[in-house]
C-alpha positions in Angstrom: -19.9 5.3 26.5 -16.7 3.2 27.2 -18.8 0.7 25.1 -18.1 3.3 22.2 -14.8 3.7 22.5 -13.6 0.3 23.0 -15.2 -0.1 19.9 -13.5 2.5 18.2 -10.5 1.0 19.2 -10.5 -2.6 18.0 -11.9 -1.3 15.0 -9.1 0.8 14.6 -7.1 -2.5 15.0 -8.3 -4.4 12.8 -8.0 -1.8 9.5 -4.4 -2.1 10.1 -4.1 -5.9 9.9 -3.2 -6.7 6.6 -3.5 -11.0 5.9 -0.8 -12.4 3.2 -0.2 -16.2 2.3 2.3 -18.0 0.5 4.6 -20.5 2.4 8.2 -18.6 1.6 6.4 -15.6 2.3 5.5 -16.2 6.0 9.0 -17.5 6.9 10.5 -14.1 5.1 7.8 -11.9 7.7 8.3 -14.3 10.7 12.6 -13.9 10.5 11.6 -10.3 10.3 11.4 -9.5 14.0 10.7 -5.6 13.0 7.4 -6.8 11.5 4.6 -7.2 14.3 2.3 -10.2 13.9 -1.5 -11.2 14.8 -1.7 -14.3 14.1 -0.2 -17.5 11.9 -2.9 -19.0 10.0 -2.3 -23.3 9.0 -4.5 -25.2 6.9 -5.0 -29.0 9.5 -4.1 -31.2 6.0 -0.4 -29.6 6.1 2.4 -31.9 6.4 4.7 -30.5 9.2 8.1 -30.8 7.1 10.0 -28.9 4.9 8.8 -24.8 5.2 5.8 -25.9 7.5 7.9 -27.2 10.1 10.1 -23.9 9.7 6.9 -21.2 9.8 6.3 -23.8 13.6 9.4 -22.7 14.9 9.2 -19.3 13.6 6.6 -18.9 15.8 7.1 -20.7 18.7 10.3 -18.8 18.9 8.3 -15.2 19.0 5.3 -16.7 20.5 2.6 -16.5 18.2 -0.5 -18.3 18.2 -0.8 -20.8 15.3 -4.8 -21.4 14.3 -5.9 -24.3 12.9 -8.2 -24.7 10.3 -10.3 -26.9 7.5 -8.5 -26.4 3.8 -11.6 -24.4 3.0 -11.9 -21.6 5.6 -8.0 -21.3 5.4 -8.8 -20.5 1.8 -11.0 -17.9 3.0 -8.5 -16.0 5.3 -6.1 -16.1 2.3 -8.7 -14.9 0.0 -6.0 -17.0 -2.7 -6.8 -20.3 -2.1 -4.8 -21.1 -5.3 -1.9 -20.5 -4.1 -1.7 -19.4 0.1 0.0 -23.4 0.0 -2.5 -23.8 2.9 -0.8 -21.3 5.1 -1.7 -17.3 5.5 -0.5 -14.3 9.0 -2.4 -11.5 9.6 0.2 -8.6 10.0 0.1 -5.3 12.2 1.2 -3.0 9.8 1.6 0.2 11.9 2.0 2.3 8.7 -1.1 1.0 7.4 -3.4 4.1 8.6 -6.7 6.0 7.8 -6.5 8.6 5.8 -8.2 10.6 7.9 -4.5 10.5 9.7 -3.6 13.2 7.1 -5.7 15.9 8.5 -3.3 15.6 11.6 -0.1 16.5 9.5 1.4 19.9 9.4 3.2 19.1 6.5 3.4 16.6 3.5 4.4 15.5 0.4 2.0 12.9 -0.9 1.5 10.2 -3.7 -2.0 8.8 -4.8 -2.5 6.0 -7.2 -6.2 6.0 -8.8 -7.0 3.1 -10.2 -3.3 1.3 -9.8 -3.8 -2.1 -10.4 -0.9 -4.0 -11.4 1.0 -5.4 -7.8 3.8 -5.0 -9.4 3.7 -1.5 -10.3 2.7 -1.0 -6.2 4.8 -2.4 -5.3 7.4 -0.7 -7.0 6.0 3.3 -6.5 6.4 2.2 -2.1 10.0 1.4 -3.1 11.0 4.5 -5.1 8.5 6.1 -2.4 10.4 5.0 0.7 13.6 5.6 -0.6 12.8 9.5 -2.3 11.4 12.0 -0.8 7.8 11.4 -0.5 5.5 11.4 3.2 3.0 8.6 2.7 0.5 6.8 -0.4 -3.0 7.9 -0.2 -4.4 3.7 -1.7 -8.2 4.2 -2.0 -9.4 0.2 -1.1 -11.8 -0.1 -4.3 -10.7 -0.3 -8.1 -7.0 -0.8 -6.9 -3.8 -3.7 -5.9 -4.5 -5.1 -2.5 -1.9 -5.7 -0.2 -0.2 -8.8 -1.2 2.2 -11.6 -1.8 3.3 -9.9 -5.4 3.2 -6.3 -4.0 5.8 -7.3 -1.2 7.8 -8.7 -3.6 8.2 -6.1 -5.8 8.7 -3.6 -2.9 12.1 -5.8 -2.0 11.5 -5.3 2.0 10.2 -1.5 1.9 6.7 -2.3 2.2 6.2 -1.3 5.7 8.9 1.6 5.9 6.5 4.5 4.7 2.9 5.2 5.5 0.2 3.7 3.2 -3.0 5.7 3.9 -5.7 3.9 2.8 -9.7 5.1 1.8 -12.8 3.8 0.4 -12.6 6.9 -2.5 -10.2 9.4 -3.3 -12.5 11.7 -4.2 -14.2 11.4 -0.2 -10.4 12.3 1.0 -9.2 15.2 -2.1 -12.4 16.9 -1.8 -11.5 17.6 1.9 -8.1 19.1 1.4 -8.7 22.3 1.0 -5.2 23.8 1.7 -3.3 20.9 -0.2 -2.1 21.6 -3.9 -3.2 18.4 -5.6 -1.2 17.9 -9.1 -2.1 15.5 -11.8 0.4 14.9 -14.5 -0.3 15.2 -18.3 1.3 15.4 -20.9 -0.3 18.3 -22.3 0.4 20.6 -19.5 2.9 23.6 -20.1 4.2 23.3 -16.4 7.1 20.9 -16.1 7.6 18.8 -12.5 11.0 20.4 -12.3 10.4 23.6 -11.8 7.7 23.3 -9.4 8.8 25.1 -5.6 8.2 23.0 -2.8 5.1 23.4 -1.1 3.7 22.7 2.5 0.8 20.7 1.5 1.6 18.9 -2.0 -0.4 15.8 -3.6 0.7 14.5 -7.0 -2.1 11.9 -8.3 -0.6 8.9 -10.7 -3.4 7.5 -12.6 -4.1 3.5 -14.1 -2.1 1.7 -16.2 -4.1 2.1 -19.4 -6.0 5.0 -18.8 -4.7 7.8 -16.5 -6.3 9.1 -14.0 -9.8 9.6 -13.7 -12.7 12.0 -14.6 -13.8 13.0 -10.9 -9.9 12.9 -9.8 -9.0 15.2 -12.2 -11.9 17.7 -11.8 -10.4 18.0 -8.0 -6.8 18.6 -8.6 -5.1 22.1 -8.6 -2.8 21.7 -11.6 -1.6 19.8 -14.3 1.8 19.1 -14.7 3.9 17.1 -17.0 7.4 15.2 -17.3 8.9 16.0 -21.1 9.4 13.4 -23.1 12.1 13.1 -26.3 12.4 11.5 -29.3 8.5 10.7 -29.4 8.0 8.8 -26.6 4.6 9.4 -25.4 4.5 8.2 -21.7 6.5 6.7 -18.8 5.3 3.2 -16.6 3.8 5.3 -13.8 6.4 3.4 -10.9 9.0 5.0 -13.3 7.1 8.2 -12.7 6.8 7.8 -8.9 10.0 7.7 -8.6 11.4 10.8 -11.0 8.8 12.7 -8.3 10.2 10.9 -5.2 13.3 12.1 -6.1 12.4 16.0 -6.5 13.6 18.3 -4.2 
């Protein structure tokens, strides 16, 4: 029984680990003492000057262990050999939570992302939601942009300010939320986002940049809402849509 609990605790810990890469990213993260860090990874071929020297100094100051690897091994950790610049960092993201945590909440207003693959869009969505009236983002691991330096840059320092609930499949989570009103955005909907009344539990699903919300996810939504357009404009960027929803009362 103790072994089983230890395994669950270990699994829960590593689920919160997000690995980022790039020298400027590591300097920025290490300088922000509000961000908990598990490990720093270095290619053993790095010359200890410039940004590398700064990274090592900051890691030492914060008493963070630095692990050295062959370049190929470092690339397997970063998962981006072309852009990791020989460094990676494991962040303990307390705001990165399993979607099962949603079931413990008594009230919430969430944005769910269905196939959002552009990292800049994801970062801007996170920023708008963190600034607005959103309690978290539901982000599936499959067919979605991963948390990366590009997402971090686009979020402009807000990446870890808002809960991000991860899941394997959006459908698997939505089908369980029987007591939640789930909305999809549709240009054909008669109901406007500005006519909605505040509810105890609501989720707004935003779809892929080119194809919109998948049919499987649409089938799980309770209602469709629209952002009325003028002058023949057909649609808005998904990040702009997220911002409008985030600042609804």
